[in-house]
ZADO-1210 file (C-alpha; in nm, 4 decimals, padded with zeros to 6 digits):
<atoms>
<atom x="12.8480" y="07.7100" z="12.6374" code="MET" pos="1"/>
<atom x="12.4708" y="07.6794" z="12.6034" code="PHE" pos="2"/>
<atom x="12.3699" y="07.8189" z="12.9436" code="GLU" pos="3"/>
<atom x="12.3071" y="08.1674" z="12.8061" code="VAL" pos="4"/>
<atom x="12.0490" y="08.0248" z="12.5629" code="TYR" pos="5"/>
<atom x="11.8861" y="07.8116" z="12.8297" code="GLU" pos="6"/>
<atom x="11.8604" y="08.1129" z="13.0605" code="ASP" pos="7"/>
<atom x="11.7021" y="08.3135" z="12.7789" code="CYS" pos="8"/>
<atom x="11.4433" y="08.0405" z="12.7082" code="ILE" pos="9"/>
<atom x="11.3623" y="08.0099" z="13.0794" code="ASN" pos="10"/>
<atom x="11.3147" y="08.3862" z="13.1022" code="GLU" pos="11"/>
<atom x="11.0820" y="08.3841" z="12.8012" code="LEU" pos="12"/>
<atom x="10.8731" y="08.1040" z="12.9528" code="GLU" pos="13"/>
<atom x="10.8610" y="08.2825" z="13.2896" code="LYS" pos="14"/>
<atom x="10.7028" y="08.5902" z="13.1300" code="HIS" pos="15"/>
<atom x="10.4641" y="08.4065" z="12.8934" code="ALA" pos="16"/>
<atom x="10.6837" y="08.5125" z="12.6045" code="HIS" pos="17"/>
<atom x="10.7980" y="08.1772" z="12.4681" code="PHE" pos="18"/>
<atom x="10.7089" y="08.0952" z="12.1086" code="ARG" pos="19"/>
<atom x="10.6854" y="07.7556" z="11.9427" code="PHE" pos="20"/>
<atom x="10.5801" y="07.6117" z="11.6079" code="ILE" pos="21"/>
<atom x="10.2373" y="07.4507" z="11.6204" code="ARG" pos="22"/>
<atom x="10.1578" y="07.1133" z="11.4645" code="ASP" pos="23"/>
<atom x="09.8891" y="07.2053" z="11.2129" code="ILE" pos="24"/>
<atom x="09.7232" y="06.9038" z="11.0513" code="GLU" pos="25"/>
<atom x="09.5566" y="07.0824" z="10.7620" code="LYS" pos="26"/>
<atom x="09.3874" y="07.4017" z="10.6484" code="LYS" pos="27"/>
<atom x="09.0574" y="07.4129" z="10.4655" code="ASP" pos="28"/>
<atom x="08.9238" y="07.7538" z="10.3636" code="GLY" pos="29"/>
<atom x="08.8432" y="07.9523" z="10.6770" code="LYS" pos="30"/>
<atom x="08.9084" y="07.6533" z="10.9047" code="PHE" pos="31"/>
<atom x="09.2241" y="07.5041" z="11.0515" code="ILE" pos="32"/>
<atom x="09.2702" y="07.1607" z="11.2087" code="TYR" pos="33"/>
<atom x="09.4913" y="07.1117" z="11.5145" code="ILE" pos="34"/>
<atom x="09.4996" y="06.7932" z="11.7256" code="LYS" pos="35"/>
<atom x="09.1757" y="06.6785" z="11.5697" code="GLY" pos="36"/>
<atom x="08.9989" y="07.0068" z="11.6486" code="GLU" pos="37"/>
<atom x="08.8287" y="07.2108" z="11.3764" code="LYS" pos="38"/>
<atom x="08.8788" y="07.5816" z="11.4469" code="LEU" pos="39"/>
<atom x="08.7838" y="07.9061" z="11.2761" code="LEU" pos="40"/>
<atom x="09.1179" y="08.0464" z="11.1608" code="ASN" pos="41"/>
<atom x="09.1520" y="08.4088" z="11.2685" code="LEU" pos="42"/>
<atom x="09.5324" y="08.4210" z="11.2434" code="SER" pos="43"/>
<atom x="09.5796" y="08.3884" z="10.8685" code="SER" pos="44"/>
<atom x="09.6874" y="08.6365" z="10.6022" code="ASN" pos="45"/>
<atom x="09.5029" y="08.4259" z="10.3432" code="ASN" pos="46"/>
<atom x="09.2588" y="08.7129" z="10.3008" code="TYR" pos="47"/>
<atom x="09.0831" y="08.5896" z="09.9857" code="LEU" pos="48"/>
<atom x="09.1034" y="08.2172" z="10.0731" code="ASN" pos="49"/>
<atom x="09.3065" y="08.1487" z="09.7597" code="LEU" pos="50"/>
<atom x="09.5847" y="07.9556" z="09.9349" code="ALA" pos="51"/>
<atom x="09.5199" y="07.5863" z="10.0145" code="ASP" pos="52"/>
<atom x="09.2347" y="07.5933" z="09.7631" code="ASN" pos="53"/>
<atom x="09.2539" y="07.2521" z="09.5948" code="LYS" pos="54"/>
<atom x="08.9995" y="07.3317" z="09.3247" code="GLU" pos="55"/>
<atom x="09.1895" y="07.6469" z="09.2305" code="LEU" pos="56"/>
<atom x="09.5264" y="07.4709" z="09.2377" code="THR" pos="57"/>
<atom x="09.3975" y="07.1885" z="09.0160" code="ASP" pos="58"/>
<atom x="09.2586" y="07.4441" z="08.7728" code="LYS" pos="59"/>
<atom x="09.5929" y="07.6267" z="08.7592" code="PHE" pos="60"/>
<atom x="09.7909" y="07.3081" z="08.6974" code="TYR" pos="61"/>
<atom x="09.5449" y="07.1923" z="08.4324" code="ALA" pos="62"/>
<atom x="09.5752" y="07.5205" z="08.2426" code="GLN" pos="63"/>
<atom x="09.9388" y="07.6269" z="08.2826" code="VAL" pos="64"/>
<atom x="10.1142" y="07.4849" z="08.5878" code="GLY" pos="65"/>
<atom x="10.2839" y="07.1739" z="08.4511" code="TYR" pos="66"/>
<atom x="10.4927" y="07.3868" z="08.2134" code="LYS" pos="67"/>
<atom x="10.6935" y="07.5301" z="08.5030" code="TYR" pos="68"/>
<atom x="10.9596" y="07.3767" z="08.7260" code="SER" pos="69"/>
<atom x="10.9643" y="07.3747" z="09.1061" code="LEU" pos="70"/>
<atom x="11.3023" y="07.5429" z="09.1379" code="GLY" pos="71"/>
<atom x="11.5028" y="07.8209" z="08.9717" code="SER" pos="72"/>
<atom x="11.8440" y="07.6974" z="09.0995" code="ALA" pos="73"/>
<atom x="12.0063" y="08.0389" z="09.0635" code="SER" pos="74"/>
<atom x="11.9782" y="08.4095" z="09.1362" code="ALA" pos="75"/>
<atom x="11.8013" y="08.6291" z="08.8799" code="ARG" pos="76"/>
<atom x="12.1260" y="08.8000" z="08.7783" code="LEU" pos="77"/>
<atom x="12.2789" y="08.4621" z="08.6932" code="LEU" pos="78"/>
<atom x="12.0580" y="08.1971" z="08.5286" code="THR" pos="79"/>
<atom x="11.7606" y="08.2054" z="08.7672" code="GLY" pos="80"/>
<atom x="11.5109" y="08.3656" z="08.5343" code="THR" pos="81"/>
<atom x="11.2634" y="08.2720" z="08.2629" code="LEU" pos="82"/>
<atom x="11.0176" y="08.4725" z="08.0493" code="PRO" pos="83"/>
<atom x="10.7416" y="08.4258" z="08.3110" code="VAL" pos="84"/>
<atom x="10.9339" y="08.6416" z="08.5610" code="TYR" pos="85"/>
<atom x="10.9374" y="08.9380" z="08.3255" code="LYS" pos="86"/>
<atom x="10.5777" y="08.8670" z="08.2249" code="GLU" pos="87"/>
<atom x="10.4677" y="08.9044" z="08.5868" code="LEU" pos="88"/>
<atom x="10.6794" y="09.2164" z="08.6349" code="GLU" pos="89"/>
<atom x="10.5314" y="09.3690" z="08.3174" code="ASN" pos="90"/>
<atom x="10.1792" y="09.2784" z="08.4292" code="LEU" pos="91"/>
<atom x="10.2269" y="09.4599" z="08.7601" code="ILE" pos="92"/>
<atom x="10.3862" y="09.7587" z="08.5856" code="THR" pos="93"/>
<atom x="10.0844" y="09.7816" z="08.3549" code="ASP" pos="94"/>
<atom x="09.8325" y="09.7465" z="08.6384" code="LEU" pos="95"/>
<atom x="09.9956" y="10.0199" z="08.8449" code="TYR" pos="96"/>
<atom x="10.0769" y="10.2358" z="08.5418" code="LYS" pos="97"/>
<atom x="10.4280" y="10.2623" z="08.6880" code="SER" pos="98"/>
<atom x="10.7663" y="10.2656" z="08.5114" code="GLU" pos="99"/>
<atom x="10.9088" y="09.9294" z="08.6165" code="ASP" pos="100"/>
<atom x="10.8745" y="09.6396" z="08.8628" code="THR" pos="101"/>
<atom x="11.1108" y="09.3978" z="09.0370" code="LEU" pos="102"/>
<atom x="11.0246" y="09.0675" z="09.2058" code="LEU" pos="103"/>
<atom x="11.1637" y="08.9739" z="09.5463" code="PHE" pos="104"/>
<atom x="11.1477" y="08.6407" z="09.7312" code="ASN" pos="105"/>
<atom x="10.9310" y="08.7780" z="10.0129" code="SER" pos="106"/>
<atom x="10.8086" y="09.1002" z="10.1658" code="GLY" pos="107"/>
<atom x="11.0926" y="09.0735" z="10.4156" code="TYR" pos="108"/>
<atom x="11.3481" y="09.0426" z="10.1328" code="HIS" pos="109"/>
<atom x="11.1926" y="09.3440" z="09.9600" code="ALA" pos="110"/>
<atom x="11.1849" y="09.5744" z="10.2618" code="ASN" pos="111"/>
<atom x="11.5308" y="09.4771" z="10.3851" code="VAL" pos="112"/>
<atom x="11.6777" y="09.5208" z="10.0370" code="GLY" pos="113"/>
<atom x="11.5066" y="09.8521" z="09.9669" code="ILE" pos="114"/>
<atom x="11.5597" y="10.0214" z="10.3024" code="ASN" pos="115"/>
<atom x="11.9224" y="09.9135" z="10.3370" code="SER" pos="116"/>
<atom x="12.0213" y="10.0391" z="09.9915" code="SER" pos="117"/>
<atom x="11.7949" y="10.3191" z="09.8666" code="ILE" pos="118"/>
<atom x="11.9399" y="10.5652" z="10.1203" code="ALA" pos="119"/>
<atom x="12.3140" y="10.5700" z="10.1874" code="GLY" pos="120"/>
<atom x="12.5721" y="10.7629" z="10.3846" code="ARG" pos="121"/>
<atom x="12.4688" y="11.1279" z="10.3983" code="GLY" pos="122"/>
<atom x="12.1004" y="11.0426" z="10.3411" code="ASP" pos="123"/>
<atom x="11.8103" y="11.0166" z="10.5857" code="VAL" pos="124"/>
<atom x="11.4999" y="10.7993" z="10.6313" code="ILE" pos="125"/>
<atom x="11.1853" y="10.9032" z="10.8193" code="PHE" pos="126"/>
<atom x="10.9957" y="10.5915" z="10.9274" code="SER" pos="127"/>
<atom x="10.6645" y="10.5416" z="11.1083" code="ASP" pos="128"/>
<atom x="10.7280" y="10.4076" z="11.4596" code="LYS" pos="129"/>
<atom x="10.5059" y="10.1028" z="11.3967" code="LEU" pos="130"/>
<atom x="10.6502" y="10.0038" z="11.0597" code="ASN" pos="131"/>
<atom x="10.7133" y="09.6327" z="11.0101" code="HIS" pos="132"/>
<atom x="11.0306" y="09.4706" z="11.1459" code="ALA" pos="133"/>
<atom x="11.1561" y="09.4160" z="10.7896" code="SER" pos="134"/>
<atom x="11.1623" y="09.7927" z="10.7316" code="ILE" pos="135"/>
<atom x="11.3403" y="09.8521" z="11.0621" code="ILE" pos="136"/>
<atom x="11.5955" y="09.5780" z="10.9876" code="ASP" pos="137"/>
<atom x="11.6630" y="09.7289" z="10.6456" code="GLY" pos="138"/>
<atom x="11.7293" y="10.0724" z="10.7940" code="MET" pos="139"/>
<atom x="11.9614" y="09.9234" z="11.0569" code="ARG" pos="140"/>
<atom x="12.1617" y="09.7429" z="10.7882" code="LEU" pos="141"/>
<atom x="12.2049" y="10.0557" z="10.5792" code="GLY" pos="142"/>
<atom x="12.4360" y="10.3542" z="10.6177" code="ASP" pos="143"/>
<atom x="12.1680" y="10.6250" z="10.6255" code="ALA" pos="144"/>
<atom x="12.0607" y="10.8111" z="10.9373" code="LYS" pos="145"/>
<atom x="11.7018" y="10.7330" z="11.0315" code="PHE" pos="146"/>
<atom x="11.4328" y="10.8843" z="11.2525" code="PHE" pos="147"/>
<atom x="11.1180" y="10.7024" z="11.3675" code="ARG" pos="148"/>
<atom x="10.8246" y="10.9399" z="11.4077" code="TYR" pos="149"/>
<atom x="10.5241" y="10.8662" z="11.6381" code="PRO" pos="150"/>
<atom x="10.2705" y="10.6404" z="11.4710" code="HIS" pos="151"/>
<atom x="10.0694" y="10.8177" z="11.2020" code="ASN" pos="152"/>
<atom x="10.1536" y="11.1552" z="11.3566" code="ASP" pos="153"/>
<atom x="10.1895" y="11.3846" z="11.0590" code="MET" pos="154"/>
<atom x="10.2527" y="11.6908" z="11.2765" code="THR" pos="155"/>
<atom x="10.5508" y="11.5184" z="11.4397" code="ALA" pos="156"/>
<atom x="10.6784" y="11.4029" z="11.1001" code="LEU" pos="157"/>
<atom x="10.6639" y="11.7543" z="10.9581" code="GLU" pos="158"/>
<atom x="10.8521" y="11.8909" z="11.2599" code="LYS" pos="159"/>
<atom x="11.1240" y="11.6330" z="11.1971" code="LEU" pos="160"/>
<atom x="11.1352" y="11.7208" z="10.8284" code="LEU" pos="161"/>
<atom x="11.1577" y="12.0916" z="10.9073" code="THR" pos="162"/>
<atom x="11.4416" y="12.0310" z="11.1532" code="ARG" pos="163"/>
<atom x="11.6412" y="11.7641" z="10.9711" code="GLU" pos="164"/>
<atom x="11.5679" y="11.7561" z="10.5971" code="ARG" pos="165"/>
<atom x="11.8252" y="12.0153" z="10.4913" code="ASN" pos="166"/>
<atom x="12.1009" y="11.8361" z="10.6840" code="ASN" pos="167"/>
<atom x="12.1024" y="11.5478" z="10.4363" code="PHE" pos="168"/>
<atom x="12.1336" y="11.4861" z="10.0640" code="LYS" pos="169"/>
<atom x="11.8487" y="11.2458" z="09.9816" code="ASN" pos="170"/>
<atom x="11.5497" y="11.2001" z="10.2101" code="SER" pos="171"/>
<atom x="11.3122" y="10.9015" z="10.2230" code="VAL" pos="172"/>
<atom x="10.9724" y="10.8710" z="10.3916" code="ILE" pos="173"/>
<atom x="10.8649" y="10.5097" z="10.4466" code="VAL" pos="174"/>
<atom x="10.5378" y="10.3777" z="10.5848" code="SER" pos="175"/>
<atom x="10.3000" y="10.0876" z="10.5655" code="GLU" pos="176"/>
<atom x="09.9574" y="10.1689" z="10.4256" code="SER" pos="177"/>
<atom x="09.7581" y="09.9169" z="10.6340" code="VAL" pos="178"/>
<atom x="09.9537" y="09.8491" z="10.9526" code="PHE" pos="179"/>
<atom x="09.9885" y="09.4768" z="11.0080" code="SER" pos="180"/>
<atom x="09.9349" y="09.4666" z="11.3849" code="MET" pos="181"/>
<atom x="09.6917" y="09.7557" z="11.4292" code="ASP" pos="182"/>
<atom x="09.4768" y="09.7393" z="11.1163" code="GLY" pos="183"/>
<atom x="09.4707" y="10.1187" z="11.0848" code="ASP" pos="184"/>
<atom x="09.5601" y="10.3098" z="10.7695" code="ILE" pos="185"/>
<atom x="09.8309" y="10.5730" z="10.7309" code="ALA" pos="186"/>
<atom x="09.7387" y="10.9258" z="10.6268" code="ASP" pos="187"/>
<atom x="09.8683" y="10.8607" z="10.2758" code="LEU" pos="188"/>
<atom x="09.7492" y="11.1860" z="10.1205" code="LYS" pos="189"/>
<atom x="09.9357" y="11.3829" z="10.3864" code="LYS" pos="190"/>
<atom x="10.2466" y="11.1706" z="10.3278" code="LEU" pos="191"/>
<atom x="10.2271" y="11.2623" z="09.9584" code="VAL" pos="192"/>
<atom x="10.1904" y="11.6296" z="10.0497" code="GLU" pos="193"/>
<atom x="10.4952" y="11.6163" z="10.2790" code="LEU" pos="194"/>
<atom x="10.6979" y="11.4193" z="10.0242" code="LYS" pos="195"/>
<atom x="10.6403" y="11.6939" z="09.7669" code="ASN" pos="196"/>
<atom x="10.6867" y="11.9829" z="10.0095" code="LYS" pos="197"/>
<atom x="11.0200" y="11.8576" z="10.1458" code="TYR" pos="198"/>
<atom x="11.1555" y="11.6920" z="09.8293" code="ASN" pos="199"/>
<atom x="11.1550" y="11.3318" z="09.9570" code="CYS" pos="200"/>
<atom x="11.1310" y="10.9844" z="09.8055" code="ILE" pos="201"/>
<atom x="10.8097" y="10.8126" z="09.9225" code="LEU" pos="202"/>
<atom x="10.8101" y="10.4357" z="09.9802" code="ILE" pos="203"/>
<atom x="10.4856" y="10.2640" z="10.0815" code="LEU" pos="204"/>
<atom x="10.4446" y="09.9031" z="10.1901" code="ASP" pos="205"/>
<atom x="10.1013" y="09.7776" z="10.0803" code="GLU" pos="206"/>
<atom x="10.1611" y="09.4158" z="10.1872" code="ALA" pos="207"/>
<atom x="09.8320" y="09.3911" z="10.3775" code="HIS" pos="208"/>
<atom x="09.6386" y="09.6074" z="10.1302" code="ALA" pos="209"/>
<atom x="09.7369" y="09.4494" z="09.7968" code="PHE" pos="210"/>
<atom x="09.4569" y="09.2163" z="09.6895" code="GLY" pos="211"/>
<atom x="09.2145" y="09.3728" z="09.9394" code="VAL" pos="212"/>
<atom x="09.1667" y="09.7479" z="09.8830" code="PHE" pos="213"/>
<atom x="09.0900" y="09.9344" z="09.5616" code="GLY" pos="214"/>
<atom x="08.8669" y="09.8724" z="09.2619" code="LYS" pos="215"/>
<atom x="09.1210" y="09.6347" z="09.1106" code="ASN" pos="216"/>
<atom x="09.2673" y="09.5136" z="09.4389" code="GLY" pos="217"/>
<atom x="09.5874" y="09.7162" z="09.4004" code="LEU" pos="218"/>
<atom x="09.5726" y="09.8650" z="09.7506" code="GLY" pos="219"/>
<atom x="09.4869" y="10.1804" z="09.9400" code="VAL" pos="220"/>
<atom x="09.6881" y="10.3992" z="09.7017" code="CYS" pos="221"/>
<atom x="09.4636" y="10.2874" z="09.4170" code="GLU" pos="222"/>
<atom x="09.1562" y="10.3594" z="09.6281" code="GLU" pos="223"/>
<atom x="09.2842" y="10.7123" z="09.7014" code="LEU" pos="224"/>
<atom x="09.4022" y="10.7665" z="09.3412" code="ASP" pos="225"/>
<atom x="09.7595" y="10.8533" z="09.4437" code="ILE" pos="226"/>
<atom x="09.9525" y="10.5735" z="09.2695" code="LEU" pos="227"/>
<atom x="10.1405" y="10.8183" z="09.0489" code="SER" pos="228"/>
<atom x="10.2661" y="11.0048" z="09.3574" code="GLU" pos="229"/>
<atom x="10.4400" y="10.7032" z="09.5142" code="VAL" pos="230"/>
<atom x="10.8034" y="10.6486" z="09.4154" code="ASP" pos="231"/>
<atom x="10.8236" y="10.2829" z="09.5274" code="LEU" pos="232"/>
<atom x="10.5308" y="10.0638" z="09.6261" code="LEU" pos="233"/>
<atom x="10.5792" y="09.7205" z="09.7835" code="VAL" pos="234"/>
<atom x="10.3256" y="09.4384" z="09.7616" code="GLY" pos="235"/>
<atom x="10.3318" y="09.0700" z="09.8480" code="THR" pos="236"/>
<atom x="10.1944" y="08.7556" z="09.6848" code="PHE" pos="237"/>
<atom x="10.2001" y="08.5515" z="10.0070" code="GLY" pos="238"/>
<atom x="09.8894" y="08.7045" z="10.1635" code="LYS" pos="239"/>
<atom x="09.5749" y="08.7863" z="09.9644" code="ALA" pos="240"/>
<atom x="09.7113" y="08.6323" z="09.6424" code="ILE" pos="241"/>
<atom x="09.7758" y="08.2956" z="09.8124" code="GLY" pos="242"/>
<atom x="10.1171" y="08.2407" z="09.6534" code="SER" pos="243"/>
<atom x="10.4672" y="08.3438" z="09.7621" code="THR" pos="244"/>
<atom x="10.7071" y="08.6264" z="09.6877" code="GLY" pos="245"/>
<atom x="10.6803" y="09.0040" z="09.6640" code="ALA" pos="246"/>
<atom x="10.7270" y="09.2954" z="09.4264" code="PHE" pos="247"/>
<atom x="10.8304" y="09.6576" z="09.4253" code="VAL" pos="248"/>
<atom x="10.6960" y="09.8842" z="09.1525" code="THR" pos="249"/>
<atom x="10.7633" y="10.2487" z="09.0735" code="GLY" pos="250"/>
<atom x="11.0294" y="10.4669" z="08.9163" code="ARG" pos="251"/>
<atom x="11.2594" y="10.2872" z="08.6728" code="LYS" pos="252"/>
<atom x="11.5727" y="10.4644" z="08.7949" code="ILE" pos="253"/>
<atom x="11.5078" y="10.3303" z="09.1464" code="LEU" pos="254"/>
<atom x="11.4282" y="09.9785" z="09.0202" code="ILE" pos="255"/>
<atom x="11.7534" y="09.9752" z="08.8225" code="ASP" pos="256"/>
<atom x="11.9348" y="10.0927" z="09.1335" code="TYR" pos="257"/>
<atom x="11.7822" y="09.8096" z="09.3424" code="LEU" pos="258"/>
<atom x="11.8840" y="09.5487" z="09.0837" code="ILE" pos="259"/>
<atom x="12.2428" y="09.6633" z="09.1337" code="ASN" pos="260"/>
<atom x="12.2432" y="09.7429" z="09.5065" code="LYS" pos="261"/>
<atom x="11.9740" y="09.5459" z="09.6965" code="ALA" pos="262"/>
<atom x="12.1701" y="09.2563" z="09.8464" code="ARG" pos="263"/>
<atom x="11.8591" y="09.0534" z="09.9328" code="SER" pos="264"/>
<atom x="11.7791" y="09.0497" z="09.5600" code="PHE" pos="265"/>
<atom x="12.1307" y="09.0038" z="09.4238" code="ILE" pos="266"/>
<atom x="12.2329" y="08.7172" z="09.6503" code="PHE" pos="267"/>
<atom x="11.9092" y="08.5140" z="09.6701" code="SER" pos="268"/>
<atom x="11.8102" y="08.2184" z="09.4550" code="THR" pos="269"/>
<atom x="11.5089" y="08.3323" z="09.2526" code="ALA" pos="270"/>
<atom x="11.1517" y="08.2317" z="09.3269" code="LEU" pos="271"/>
<atom x="11.0384" y="07.8951" z="09.1876" code="PRO" pos="272"/>
<atom x="10.9033" y="07.9468" z="08.8329" code="PRO" pos="273"/>
<atom x="10.5794" y="07.7646" z="08.9214" code="VAL" pos="274"/>
<atom x="10.5055" y="08.0174" z="09.1964" code="ASN" pos="275"/>
<atom x="10.5757" y="08.3098" z="08.9661" code="VAL" pos="276"/>
<atom x="10.3359" y="08.1592" z="08.7128" code="ALA" pos="277"/>
<atom x="10.0746" y="08.0959" z="08.9832" code="PHE" pos="278"/>
<atom x="10.0924" y="08.4567" z="09.1084" code="SER" pos="279"/>
<atom x="10.0493" y="08.5848" z="08.7541" code="LYS" pos="280"/>
<atom x="09.7586" y="08.3474" z="08.6902" code="TRP" pos="281"/>
<atom x="09.5799" y="08.4502" z="09.0119" code="ILE" pos="282"/>
<atom x="09.6198" y="08.8225" z="08.9401" code="ILE" pos="283"/>
<atom x="09.4917" y="08.7817" z="08.5836" code="GLU" pos="284"/>
<atom x="09.2130" y="08.5289" z="08.6412" code="ASN" pos="285"/>
<atom x="09.0941" y="08.5316" z="09.0027" code="GLU" pos="286"/>
<atom x="09.1636" y="08.8762" z="09.1509" code="LEU" pos="287"/>
<atom x="08.9215" y="09.0532" z="08.9108" code="PRO" pos="288"/>
<atom x="08.6374" y="08.8349" z="09.0471" code="LYS" pos="289"/>
<atom x="08.6869" y="08.9296" z="09.4113" code="THR" pos="290"/>
<atom x="08.5527" y="09.2856" z="09.4404" code="PHE" pos="291"/>
<atom x="08.2251" y="09.2018" z="09.6171" code="GLU" pos="292"/>
<atom x="08.3756" y="08.9654" z="09.8733" code="LYS" pos="293"/>
<atom x="08.6631" y="09.2059" z="09.9410" code="ARG" pos="294"/>
<atom x="08.4179" y="09.4869" z="10.0133" code="MET" pos="295"/>
<atom x="08.2091" y="09.2559" z="10.2351" code="LYS" pos="296"/>
<atom x="08.5191" y="09.1600" z="10.4335" code="MET" pos="297"/>
<atom x="08.6187" y="09.5235" z="10.4837" code="LEU" pos="298"/>
<atom x="08.2641" y="09.6125" z="10.5867" code="GLU" pos="299"/>
<atom x="08.2758" y="09.3447" z="10.8571" code="LEU" pos="300"/>
<atom x="08.6106" y="09.4764" z="10.9773" code="GLY" pos="301"/>
<atom x="08.4704" y="09.8284" z="11.0057" code="ARG" pos="302"/>
<atom x="08.1712" y="09.6931" z="11.1951" code="LYS" pos="303"/>
<atom x="08.4254" y="09.5579" z="11.4441" code="LEU" pos="304"/>
<atom x="08.5720" y="09.9093" z="11.4844" code="LYS" pos="305"/>
<atom x="08.8732" y="09.8711" z="11.2552" code="SER" pos="306"/>
<atom x="08.9700" y="10.0607" z="10.9407" code="GLN" pos="307"/>
<atom x="09.0483" y="09.7329" z="10.7675" code="SER" pos="308"/>
<atom x="09.0195" y="09.3545" z="10.7822" code="HIS" pos="309"/>
<atom x="09.2705" y="09.3407" z="11.0710" code="ILE" pos="310"/>
<atom x="09.1206" y="09.3902" z="11.4183" code="ILE" pos="311"/>
<atom x="09.3550" y="09.4286" z="11.7172" code="PRO" pos="312"/>
<atom x="09.2196" y="09.3228" z="12.0569" code="VAL" pos="313"/>
<atom x="09.4708" y="09.4840" z="12.2908" code="ILE" pos="314"/>
<atom x="09.4955" y="09.3063" z="12.6264" code="VAL" pos="315"/>
<atom x="09.8260" y="09.4480" z="12.7514" code="GLY" pos="316"/>
<atom x="09.9619" y="09.1716" z="12.9728" code="ASP" pos="317"/>
<atom x="10.1368" y="08.8702" z="12.8155" code="ASN" pos="318"/>
<atom x="09.9845" y="08.6044" z="13.0432" code="GLU" pos="319"/>
<atom x="09.6317" y="08.7431" z="13.0103" code="LYS" pos="320"/>
<atom x="09.6704" y="08.7508" z="12.6325" code="THR" pos="321"/>
<atom x="09.7809" y="08.3861" z="12.6239" code="VAL" pos="322"/>
<atom x="09.4936" y="08.2955" z="12.8595" code="GLU" pos="323"/>
<atom x="09.2378" y="08.4640" z="12.6319" code="LEU" pos="324"/>
<atom x="09.3763" y="08.2752" z="12.3308" code="CYS" pos="325"/>
<atom x="09.3337" y="07.9482" z="12.5212" code="ASN" pos="326"/>
<atom x="08.9728" y="08.0337" z="12.6087" code="ILE" pos="327"/>
<atom x="08.8964" y="08.1176" z="12.2459" code="LEU" pos="328"/>
<atom x="09.0647" y="07.7920" z="12.1360" code="TYR" pos="329"/>
<atom x="08.8341" y="07.5963" z="12.3663" code="GLN" pos="330"/>
<atom x="08.5405" y="07.7690" z="12.1949" code="ASN" pos="331"/>
<atom x="08.6454" y="07.6885" z="11.8389" code="GLY" pos="332"/>
<atom x="08.8582" y="07.9915" z="11.7482" code="TYR" pos="333"/>
<atom x="09.2243" y="07.9804" z="11.6473" code="PHE" pos="334"/>
<atom x="09.3941" y="08.3027" z="11.7527" code="THR" pos="335"/>
<atom x="09.7534" y="08.3748" z="11.8481" code="LEU" pos="336"/>
<atom x="09.9009" y="08.5986" z="12.1184" code="PRO" pos="337"/>
<atom x="10.0987" y="08.8850" z="11.9650" code="ILE" pos="338"/>
<atom x="10.3654" y="08.9976" z="12.2111" code="ARG" pos="339"/>
<atom x="10.6813" y="09.2104" z="12.2150" code="PRO" pos="340"/>
<atom x="10.8983" y="09.2629" z="12.0176" code="PRO" pos="341"/>
<atom x="10.6308" y="09.2298" z="11.7478" code="THR" pos="342"/>
<atom x="10.4303" y="09.4998" z="11.9298" code="VAL" pos="343"/>
<atom x="10.5392" y="09.7554" z="12.1938" code="PRO" pos="344"/>
<atom x="10.5760" y="09.6400" z="12.5551" code="VAL" pos="345"/>
<atom x="10.2451" y="09.6589" z="12.7412" code="GLY" pos="346"/>
<atom x="10.0329" y="09.6239" z="12.4255" code="THR" pos="347"/>
<atom x="10.0183" y="09.2446" z="12.3868" code="SER" pos="348"/>
<atom x="09.7139" y="09.1568" z="12.1856" code="ARG" pos="349"/>
<atom x="09.5140" y="08.9166" z="11.9791" code="ILE" pos="350"/>
<atom x="09.5242" y="09.0077" z="11.6115" code="ARG" pos="351"/>
<atom x="09.1958" y="08.9016" z="11.4523" code="LEU" pos="352"/>
<atom x="09.2559" y="08.8608" z="11.0817" code="SER" pos="353"/>
<atom x="08.9430" y="08.8337" z="10.8685" code="LEU" pos="354"/>
<atom x="08.9278" y="08.6313" z="10.5498" code="THR" pos="355"/>
<atom x="08.6693" y="08.6623" z="10.2767" code="ALA" pos="356"/>
<atom x="08.4591" y="08.3587" z="10.3738" code="ASP" pos="357"/>
<atom x="08.4155" y="08.4595" z="10.7386" code="ILE" pos="358"/>
<atom x="08.0656" y="08.5843" z="10.8142" code="GLU" pos="359"/>
<atom x="07.9321" y="08.7949" z="11.0998" code="GLU" pos="360"/>
<atom x="07.7531" y="08.4955" z="11.2529" code="LYS" pos="361"/>
<atom x="08.0874" y="08.3113" z="11.2770" code="ASP" pos="362"/>
<atom x="08.2089" y="08.5722" z="11.5248" code="LEU" pos="363"/>
<atom x="07.9072" y="08.6036" z="11.7551" code="GLU" pos="364"/>
<atom x="08.0443" y="08.3750" z="12.0258" code="LYS" pos="365"/>
<atom x="08.3907" y="08.5306" z="11.9992" code="LEU" pos="366"/>
<atom x="08.2520" y="08.8800" z="12.0480" code="CYS" pos="367"/>
<atom x="08.0548" y="08.7565" z="12.3478" code="SER" pos="368"/>
<atom x="08.3696" y="08.6048" z="12.5061" code="ILE" pos="369"/>
<atom x="08.5874" y="08.9096" z="12.4448" code="ILE" pos="370"/>
<atom x="08.3152" y="09.1500" z="12.5538" code="GLY" pos="371"/>
</atoms>
């Protein structure tokens, strides 16, 4: 009965494709400890070094944390809610000057819930080819037809819109802003132009931009001053904010629709109240202090030929990618091999993820090894 699984595992190992969970001893700022080794952590989404920050955590608990429980024990639509949930949703609504906001348990929950429900039978979704797996999974679960246009190719997207838009009732364009595995940024102003020209709903996932880009850390849309043009914007608390959970903010009619139709929201036990309170506390008290270090981090990323704080080092071959990770490990750098299906076949890579405390001098040896 289990031979099919064993054969699959053997095949993965044969092609340097096997994944496993590492035994991490502890994390401390920009460093990670594995098997007694202290390594510079270049595989984290803890962009502002707010997660695993004992001083910050102690400060939060001293001020507000002990008021909140560690579990909600129910979905939001039942008894799994408290005033702090709405307080955080209202805070985000005010920051984005949007109409309403809804919390989700994770970015995956948000994207699956939104993209499986917002477009139904007779509708269509146009999705960037390199959008996150959670967006793809959501589209596959839904009843809408979907087309995946070549990455960041606005000419190809417009050709699709010209050919297909009038064949459907509602039309959705969905894209990440900062792409998680490539570090490049979508042509958001052109997406807004096409959304208006072809009467579409625009959904943008700012998971890797929230807490990093923009004057107030609200993302690339804030930086480009196009927040009012986006119908639904997704952000996460589990990356730059150092907490857990996610949100979608935008038009109230769409938020109300998600409350009633997004299965990943309806049928999930709500986030722990203490995490909701922590996210709110970080956004109010710590995020406003981060502008200079966020800009410094982005400057370093651009120096390394990326548009953001995410730098892809594309190797191509699985085994060579794993080998390079091992060499970097031996030289004090913790990196991970990113392989299909996370990225397209033949583009296996190391994803260097900068955090705010990493300095240029920390990367000198790494740059020398990579070449």
